[in-house]
C-alpha positions as CSV (number, residue, x, y, z in Angstrom):
1,M,2.9,-8.0,4.8
2,P,4.5,-9.9,2.0
3,T,5.2,-13.0,4.4
4,Q,1.8,-12.4,6.2
5,I,-0.8,-12.6,3.3
6,S,1.6,-15.2,0.2
7,P,0.9,-18.2,1.8
8,G,-2.7,-18.4,2.0
9,L,-3.1,-16.9,-1.5
10,L,-0.9,-19.6,-2.4
11,A,-3.6,-21.6,-1.3
12,L,-6.1,-21.0,-2.9
13,K,-7.8,-23.2,-5.7
14,D,-10.2,-21.6,-7.8
15,V,-8.7,-18.5,-8.6
16,D,-7.9,-18.2,-11.9
17,W,-4.6,-15.8,-12.1
18,R,-4.7,-14.6,-15.2
19,R,-7.4,-12.5,-14.6
20,V,-5.9,-11.0,-11.8
21,H,-3.7,-8.0,-12.2
22,F,-1.0,-6.8,-8.8
23,F,-0.3,-3.3,-8.6
24,F,2.2,-1.9,-5.9
25,C,0.9,0.9,-3.0
26,D,4.5,1.7,-2.7
27,E,8.5,1.0,-3.3
28,R,12.0,1.7,-2.5
29,V,13.8,3.0,-4.9
30,V,16.8,-0.3,-4.6
31,P,17.6,-2.8,-6.8
32,F,15.2,-5.4,-8.1
33,N,17.8,-8.2,-5.9
34,S,17.8,-5.8,-2.0
35,P,15.7,-7.3,0.7
36,E,14.3,-3.9,0.7
37,S,12.9,-4.1,-2.2
38,T,9.0,-4.8,-2.0
39,Y,8.4,-6.6,-5.7
40,G,11.8,-8.3,-5.4
41,V,10.0,-9.8,-1.7
42,Y,6.8,-10.5,-3.1
43,K,8.3,-12.1,-5.9
44,A,10.1,-14.6,-4.3
45,L,7.5,-15.6,-1.6
46,L,4.4,-15.1,-4.3
47,F,4.8,-14.1,-8.1
48,D,7.4,-17.0,-9.0
49,R,4.9,-19.1,-7.1
50,L,2.1,-18.6,-9.3
51,P,2.7,-20.4,-12.5
52,D,-0.2,-19.3,-14.3
53,L,0.5,-15.7,-13.1
54,P,1.0,-14.1,-16.4
55,V,4.7,-11.8,-16.2
56,E,2.7,-8.5,-17.4
57,N,0.2,-9.3,-14.8
58,V,2.5,-8.0,-12.8
59,H,3.3,-3.9,-12.4
60,K,6.2,-3.7,-10.8
61,I,7.2,-0.5,-10.4
62,S,10.4,0.7,-12.4
63,V,13.9,2.0,-10.3
64,E,16.0,3.1,-12.8
65,G,16.5,6.0,-12.6
66,T,15.3,9.3,-9.8
67,A,12.6,8.5,-7.8
68,A,10.5,12.0,-9.6
69,E,10.9,9.3,-13.2
70,A,9.9,6.8,-11.4
71,A,6.8,8.2,-9.4
72,A,6.0,9.7,-13.8
73,K,6.6,6.5,-15.1
74,Y,4.1,4.1,-13.0
75,Q,1.7,6.6,-13.0
76,S,1.6,6.6,-17.0
77,D,1.1,2.8,-16.6
78,I,-1.8,3.1,-13.8
79,M,-3.6,5.4,-16.8
80,I,-2.8,3.1,-19.3
81,F,-4.0,0.4,-17.6
82,F,-7.4,1.9,-16.6
83,G,-7.7,3.4,-20.2
84,T,-8.0,7.5,-18.8
85,D,-5.6,10.3,-19.1
86,Q,-7.1,12.4,-16.2
87,G,-8.6,11.5,-12.8
88,Y,-8.2,8.8,-10.2
89,P,-8.1,4.8,-11.0
90,A,-10.2,2.9,-8.7
91,F,-8.8,-0.2,-7.9
92,D,-10.7,-3.4,-7.0
93,L,-9.0,-3.7,-3.0
94,L,-6.0,-2.4,-1.7
95,L,-4.2,-4.1,1.0
96,L,-2.3,-1.8,3.4
97,G,0.5,-1.9,6.2
98,L,0.9,0.4,9.5
99,G,3.6,1.5,10.3
100,P,4.6,1.8,14.2
101,D,4.1,5.9,13.6
102,G,1.2,5.8,11.6
103,H,2.5,5.9,8.6
104,T,0.6,3.7,5.1
105,C,2.8,3.0,2.4
106,S,5.2,5.8,1.9
107,L,2.6,9.3,3.9
108,F,4.5,9.8,6.4
109,P,3.0,12.3,10.0
110,N,2.9,15.4,8.4
111,H,4.3,14.8,5.3
112,E,3.8,17.4,3.0
113,L,2.4,14.5,0.5
114,L,-0.8,13.9,2.6
115,S,-2.6,17.0,1.0
116,T,-0.9,16.1,-2.6
117,E,-4.4,16.1,-5.4
118,D,-2.9,16.5,-8.6
119,L,-0.9,13.4,-8.9
120,V,-2.0,9.5,-8.4
121,V,1.7,8.1,-7.7
122,A,4.2,10.5,-5.7
123,P,8.0,10.9,-5.5
124,I,8.8,10.7,-2.3
125,T,13.1,12.0,-1.2
126,D,13.0,12.2,2.2
127,S,11.6,9.5,3.9
128,P,12.3,9.5,7.8
129,K,12.5,5.7,7.5
130,P,15.0,4.7,5.3
131,P,16.2,4.5,2.6
132,P,14.9,8.1,1.3
133,N,13.8,7.3,-2.1
134,R,10.2,6.1,-2.7
135,V,7.2,6.3,-5.0
136,T,3.8,5.8,-2.9
137,L,0.4,6.4,-4.1
138,T,-1.6,9.4,-2.8
139,L,-4.4,9.4,-0.1
140,P,-6.8,10.5,-2.9
141,V,-6.2,7.4,-4.9
142,I,-6.0,5.0,-2.0
143,N,-9.6,6.6,-0.8
144,K,-11.2,5.5,-4.6
145,S,-10.3,2.1,-4.0
146,K,-13.4,0.3,-4.0
147,H,-12.1,-1.8,-1.3
148,V,-9.2,-0.6,1.9
149,A,-8.1,-3.5,4.0
150,F,-5.3,-3.1,6.5
151,L,-3.0,-6.1,8.1
152,V,-1.4,-5.1,11.0
153,T,-0.2,-7.2,13.5
154,G,2.6,-7.3,16.1
155,Q,2.3,-5.6,19.7
156,S,4.7,-2.6,18.4
157,K,1.3,-1.7,16.2
158,A,-1.0,-2.1,19.4
159,E,-1.1,1.9,20.5
160,V,-1.3,3.7,17.4
161,V,-4.3,1.3,16.3
162,A,-6.0,2.4,18.9
163,K,-5.5,6.0,18.3
164,I,-6.7,5.2,14.2
165,I,-9.5,3.4,15.2
166,Q,-10.7,5.1,18.9
167,G,-9.7,8.8,17.7
168,N,-12.3,11.4,17.0
169,E,-11.1,12.7,13.5
170,P,-8.6,12.4,11.0
171,Q,-5.1,13.6,11.7
172,P,-1.7,14.2,8.8
173,L,-0.3,12.9,12.8
174,Y,-1.0,9.1,11.9
175,P,-1.4,9.5,8.0
176,A,-3.7,5.8,7.8
177,S,-6.4,7.5,9.8
178,L,-6.8,9.9,6.7
179,V,-7.6,6.5,4.9
180,Q,-11.9,7.5,3.8
181,P,-12.4,5.2,1.4
182,F,-14.8,7.8,-0.6
183,E,-17.2,5.4,-1.2
184,G,-18.1,2.7,2.3
185,Q,-14.9,2.2,4.9
186,A,-11.6,0.6,5.5
187,T,-11.7,-2.3,7.0
188,W,-9.1,-4.0,9.6
189,Y,-7.3,-7.5,10.2
190,L,-5.6,-7.1,12.9
191,D,-3.8,-10.3,15.2
192,R,-4.0,-9.8,19.3
193,A,-1.1,-8.1,20.0
194,A,-2.4,-5.0,17.6
195,A,-5.5,-5.2,19.2
196,Q,-5.1,-5.2,22.6
197,L,-5.6,-1.8,23.4
198,L,-9.0,-1.2,21.9
199,K,-12.1,-1.2,24.1
200,T,-14.3,-2.6,23.9
201,A,-18.4,-3.1,24.1
202,N,-19.7,-5.4,26.9
């Protein structure tokens, strides 16, 4: 996703970046200089190219220590930012990706984390997609967000996109289908390849 959205964000001329805060929906527990680091990629493609963006406005997930320690610290950081110690925070906008297996963030098919309700941020140590150690927002937090948008590209996602958007009901087999915002609906932005199996009304 960084390669898709960074050029558009950098082209914006009327944004006061001092008032914008970036959080991460998930992160792999790897060094920031690893090509697997979500923060590392965004830093190179976006944050370093926004001179007016304060460093403290980028709320990266610490990757020091275990996944559990990273998740606990990130949850604390989020709750402090939102000025609360209970309930779910409401982000203004979450931009989500989608894997060919239907996962989003680091919420994978039929994983026990899909039923987690007592955490804002959860650790995962058995990710079916390498690396195994990750940190992710939980479903209730995603669904509490004011706006949720999926950005999906590529033919490899076409089948699961069709199953989710045209499916009869959400199911743990496709975690992205469980993204059902408490207010409103998720918005899907698809390229032609990702949308090719969708049925359209004539």
